[in-house]
Every structure is written in structure tokens, then in C-alpha cells.
C-alpha positions as a printed Julia matrix, in Angstrom:
308×3 Matrix{Float64}:
   3.31   34.6    23.89
   2.78   33.07   20.46
   1.74   29.41   20.47
   4.21   26.8    19.29
   2.88   24.01   17.06
   4.27   20.49   17.55
   3.81   17.81   14.9
   5.33   14.81   13.18
   5.34   13.83    9.52
   2.53   13.4     7.01
   0.79    9.99    6.97
   1.53    9.76   10.71
   2.49    6.55   12.45
   2.48    5.75   16.15
   5.88    7.34   16.81
   4.9    10.54   14.99
   1.63   10.94   16.91
   2.82    9.93   20.37
   6.03   11.95   20.09
   3.97   15.07   19.38
   1.84   14.41   22.47
   4.83   13.56   24.64
   6.81   16.58   23.43
   3.89   18.85   24.35
   3.8    17.27   27.81
   7.54   17.79   28.29
   7.43   21.4    27.1
   4.63   22.19   29.55
   6.54   20.54   32.39
   9.48   22.79   31.5
   7.3    25.87   31.79
   6.29   26.45   28.17
   2.49   26.35   28.28
   1.97   27.93   24.86
   2.41   24.66   22.97
   0.02   22.28   21.26
   0.43   18.91   19.6
  -1.11   18.31   16.18
  -1.19   15.6    13.54
  -0.71   15.89    9.77
  -3.23   13.28    8.71
  -5.47   10.44    9.76
  -4.18    8.12   12.48
  -3.81    4.46   11.56
  -5.49    1.61   13.41
  -2.42    0.79   15.45
  -2.17    4.35   16.74
  -5.92    4.4    17.35
  -5.51    1.27   19.47
  -2.75    2.94   21.5
  -4.67    6.16   22.13
  -7.79    4.24   23.14
  -5.8     1.91   25.4
  -4.3     4.79   27.35
  -7.4     6.99   27.07
  -5.53    9.83   25.35
  -7.3    12.23   22.99
  -6.28   12.25   19.36
  -4.49   15.5    18.37
  -6.27   17.91   16.05
  -5.32   17.85   12.39
  -3.18   20.8    11.32
  -4.32   21.89    7.87
  -1.96   24.82    7.32
   0.54   27.09    9.04
   1.18   30.8     8.83
   4.49   32.19    7.64
   7.02   32.4    10.5
   4.83   30.25   12.76
   6.77   28.75   15.67
   7.02   24.99   15.26
   8.69   21.97   16.82
   9.23   19.0    14.52
   9.29   15.44   15.84
  10.05   12.2    14.01
  11.03   13.97   10.77
  13.14   16.73    9.32
  12.66   16.39    5.56
  10.49   19.25    4.32
   8.72   17.07    1.71
   7.41   14.92    4.58
   6.18   17.92    6.57
   3.33   20.38    6.25
   3.18   22.66    3.22
   4.95   25.94    3.92
   7.31   24.48    6.53
  10.28   26.13    4.83
   8.87   29.55    5.85
   8.17   28.57    9.47
  10.31   29.41   12.47
  11.58   25.97   13.43
  12.53   26.09   17.1
  13.38   22.46   17.74
  13.75   19.12   15.96
  13.73   15.76   17.74
  14.34   12.99   15.23
  15.99    9.65   14.48
  16.16    9.84   10.68
  18.9    10.94    8.32
  18.99   14.69    7.69
  17.92   15.61    4.15
  16.76   18.84    2.53
  16.83   20.72    5.83
  17.72   24.4     6.14
  16.68   27.11    8.61
  17.12   30.88    8.78
  17.72   30.9    12.53
  19.66   28.79   15.05
  17.65   26.01   16.66
  17.75   23.11   19.09
  18.35   19.95   17.06
  18.6    16.55   18.7
  19.05   13.43   16.61
  20.29    9.97   17.51
  20.74    6.78   15.47
  18.13    4.87   17.47
  14.98    3.01   16.51
  12.43    5.54   17.7
  11.99    9.23   18.46
  10.54    8.35   21.86
  13.87    6.83   22.85
  15.4    10.29   22.4
  12.55   11.97   24.27
  13.08    9.58   27.19
  16.6    10.95   27.46
  15.3    14.53   27.5
  12.92   13.69   30.36
  15.83   12.26   32.32
  18.1    15.19   31.43
  15.57   17.68   32.79
  14.56   15.45   35.73
  10.92   15.39   34.61
   8.83   12.49   35.91
   7.4    10.09   33.34
   3.93    9.09   34.45
   2.13    5.86   33.59
   0.27    7.26   30.56
   3.3     8.98   29.03
   5.34    5.83   29.6
   2.7     3.78   27.79
   2.7     6.12   24.8
   6.48    6.1    24.58
   6.68    2.32   24.91
   4.05    1.85   22.2
   6.05    3.93   19.75
   9.25    1.99   20.43
   7.41   -1.31   19.91
   5.9     0.05   16.7
   9.06    1.47   15.14
  11.19   -1.55   16.05
   8.5    -4.14   15.28
   8.81   -5.48   18.82
  12.63   -5.28   18.64
  12.86   -7.33   15.4
  13.75   -4.43   13.12
  17.44   -3.79   12.26
  16.82   -0.18   13.32
  16.41   -1.37   16.9
  19.31   -0.62   19.24
  20.16   -1.88   22.7
  19.21    1.57   23.95
  15.68    1.14   22.56
  15.34   -2.23   24.27
  16.59   -1.04   27.67
  14.43    2.09   27.65
  11.39    0.05   26.56
  11.91   -2.21   29.57
  12.06    0.79   31.9
   8.91    2.26   30.36
   7.1    -1.07   30.63
   7.75   -1.08   34.39
   6.32    2.41   34.76
   3.32    1.63   32.54
   2.83   -1.76   34.24
   2.64   -3.54   30.89
   3.89   -6.91   29.66
   5.83   -5.95   26.53
   5.31   -9.17   24.53
   1.59   -9.52   25.22
   0.73   -5.85   24.73
   3.15   -5.48   21.83
   1.66   -8.26   19.71
  -1.87   -7.09   20.46
  -0.94   -3.58   19.39
   0.89   -4.61   16.22
  -1.92   -6.93   15.15
  -4.43   -4.11   15.64
  -2.5    -2.21   12.99
  -2.66   -5.06   10.46
  -6.43   -4.95   10.0
  -6.81   -3.4     6.55
 -10.38   -4.55    5.94
 -11.84   -1.05    6.19
  -9.24    0.6     3.98
  -9.61    1.37    0.29
  -6.6     0.77   -2.01
  -6.0     4.56   -2.02
  -5.91    4.58    1.78
  -3.61    1.55    1.96
  -0.89    3.17   -0.13
  -1.11    6.27    2.06
  -1.23    4.66    5.52
   2.53    5.09    5.91
   4.09    6.57    2.8
   7.22    8.66    2.37
   8.89   10.4    -0.54
  12.61   10.68   -1.2
  14.53   12.32   -4.04
  18.01   11.24   -5.13
  19.94   12.32   -8.23
  16.76   13.63   -9.84
  14.82   10.42   -9.2
  11.58   10.83   -7.23
  10.87    7.75   -5.14
   7.86    6.87   -3.0
   8.0     4.01   -0.52
   4.8     3.04    1.28
   4.63    0.36    3.96
   1.83   -1.65    5.51
   2.14   -4.27    8.23
   0.19   -7.49    8.05
  -0.05  -10.97    9.51
  -0.83  -12.32    6.01
   0.92  -10.99    2.9
  -1.34  -13.13    0.72
  -4.42  -11.4     2.09
  -3.12   -7.99    1.02
  -2.03   -9.26   -2.41
  -5.58  -10.37   -3.21
  -6.1    -6.76   -4.28
  -2.82   -6.39   -6.16
  -4.48   -5.12   -9.36
  -6.41   -2.44   -7.47
  -3.32   -1.44   -5.52
  -1.31   -1.13   -8.72
  -3.99    1.05  -10.31
  -3.92    3.58   -7.48
  -0.12    3.47   -7.35
   0.01    4.28  -11.07
  -2.41    7.16  -10.6
  -0.38    8.49   -7.68
   2.85    8.37   -9.69
   1.29   10.23  -12.61
  -0.16   12.93  -10.37
   2.99   13.44   -8.28
   5.77   12.84  -10.8
   7.09    9.69   -9.13
   9.67    7.58  -10.97
   9.67    4.63   -8.61
   6.92    3.49   -6.24
   7.55    0.63   -3.83
   4.72   -0.7    -1.69
   6.32   -2.71    1.09
   3.96   -5.33    2.53
   5.6    -6.44    5.76
   4.82   -9.68    7.59
   5.18   -8.81   11.29
   5.13  -12.48   12.31
   7.9   -13.82   10.04
   9.81  -10.55    9.53
   9.78  -10.58    5.71
   8.31   -8.28    3.1
   6.77   -8.59   -0.34
   7.16   -5.46   -2.45
   5.0    -4.25   -5.3
   7.37   -2.25   -7.49
   6.19    0.11  -10.25
   7.52    3.02  -12.3
   9.97    3.88  -15.04
  12.96    3.3   -12.74
  12.24   -0.18  -11.4
  15.79   -1.0   -12.46
  16.95    0.78   -9.29
  15.15   -1.77   -7.1
  16.35   -4.72   -9.19
  19.99   -3.61   -9.03
  19.8    -2.58   -5.4
  18.28   -5.81   -4.12
  19.88   -7.98   -6.82
  16.53   -9.52   -7.65
  14.28   -9.7   -10.69
  10.82   -8.19  -10.49
   8.19  -10.76  -11.47
   4.52   -9.88  -11.79
   5.52   -6.42  -10.48
   6.58   -8.06   -7.23
   9.77   -8.78   -5.34
  10.14  -10.89   -2.19
  12.55   -9.34    0.31
  13.57  -11.85    2.94
  14.35  -10.32    6.33
  13.45   -6.8     5.16
  11.17   -4.94    7.58
  12.69   -1.45    7.8
  12.07    1.15    5.11
  14.5     3.55    6.78
  17.46    1.19    7.11
  16.9    -1.57    4.54
  15.07    0.11    1.65
  15.68    3.84    1.27
  19.5     3.63    1.63
  19.66    1.01   -1.12
  17.37    2.9    -3.47
  19.29    6.13   -2.91
  22.63    4.38   -3.56
  21.46    2.94   -6.89
  19.47    5.97   -8.07
  21.87    7.02  -10.81
């Protein structure tokens, strides 16, 4: 039987990595042993903290796929956010919590999407549906992803379903959500070892709307000012990235996980989209976005709406 490859999006976050691992575990419990979880890039420090905490091995990096390879996608569906050549793969399943964009397959597939804060929330439901036990390690991985994607339930993407499932997982994992959650989130804010190039690629996604190519990167921090000390260097690598990839608008979202606000560095020849969308003037290539912490719900929808 041909092996099935399981992976999340490029520039993987905690949900993308853990969902791949958890999906592999579920598939094996359901009798499909020819599956393997992979990652599409370097794990960030938050995810590294999670994997070390639960003593789980980091998935191998998938560099390429063969035409018609069997794949399961988690935490994404947009081809531009997936591995090169994904459009020629045999996509068997998709488990995701994002909007559906640029997605087309040649064959029928299993597609499960819900408007919740995290892919792991959906996977929890699949475990329950198939009556598969969630052990302590799997529960910890799933809980970590929910905490990450919802910023400890502060993000507007968070639903009551995410909160309730997180509480159930915390019982299984024997973890205090608040204590562990803050420790985990703060682990992901240490950017001291990252170059400006790495910072803009820690968690970066592309979206196209009405012929406008937009890139929105996001980093979490406990001190926005600390990140902005290197604003000039960050802008230089953002400019280089835009030139190389044909990007019209690049937004670097610097999110304060303590106060739930973001400062955005905004560059490109279509910065007017951000100014109109957020009804703010860009000053010194920056824009303060009070209460904005979610790229998926508070940034991309606005940019797409005003990309005309």
C-alpha cells in the first residue's frame, strides 16, 4: 500500500505541526498504518517548547512530493500555502479551519472544515466520532495548539467549542491551562536568535485578491518595542521579499500577547488597502491596531475586501 503523507502549511505553527502528528496517530488507530506526518519548514520556538515538553519527536521536513502522491492536508487548503506540486497530488483528506480559497481536486475526497479557532478542535471531534481514546500526550499536543491559535482564548477566532474542548484536554493531559499556556506562549516570543529574514518567515502567509498579491507575517511578543528596535532591518528584508516574490502589500503583524494589541509594519505599492481597511494613516511605515491579534479573522478579510 502506498504511503500517505500528512502535513500542514509552509512556515508551520504549533497547530500545523501538532495536527500532522495527531492526524497520523488517528489514522493508525483507524487501521491505516501507511501514513507519516511531515513538516514544511522549520518549527518555531513555541512549537519546539511543546514537542520538548511532551517528549515528541519533530516530524521530518518534506522537501518535495511526487505527482499523484497520496496526501492529507491539515490546517490549510490554499495551494500557495502548501508544498510545491500539491495541485498534482492525490488529496485524500483535508482537515482545516480556514476559508476555502484556490482549492480544486480531480477526485472526490473527505473534507472537514469548521469555523473554530484551531484544527485540533476538529480533530478532537473525529476522535470522539470514531471512539478512539485520546491519551495524555496527544491531549497535550491538541491543547497546546488550541492555546496557540486562540492566544489563550483571547483571539476573536476562539469559540466556546474551543474553550470547552481545551478544558477536557487539560484534564486528560493533567495540565493547568493558564500556567502552561503563558509559559508556552512566552517561549514563542523569544526572537533573540532570529535574523530579520527568519522573523518575517516565522509565520507568514500569502493571499491574492483581485490581482493584488498580499503577504501577512505575524510574530508574537511580550514587548512590541523590543521587536521594533530592528525596524530598519526588518523593512529591508521585507522589501527584498516583495521584489523577489511580486508582492504588492506586505504587512508584518507584531502582536503583544499580554495586552492583545498589534503594531503593523506596512510596506508596498498598495499600502492604501491597509489605510482604507483599518481607517488609519500609516506613519513611519507603521500602524497601531488596537485589539487586533488574529490575521485570519481581523486582517486578511479586511485586506481582501479593500483590495480593489
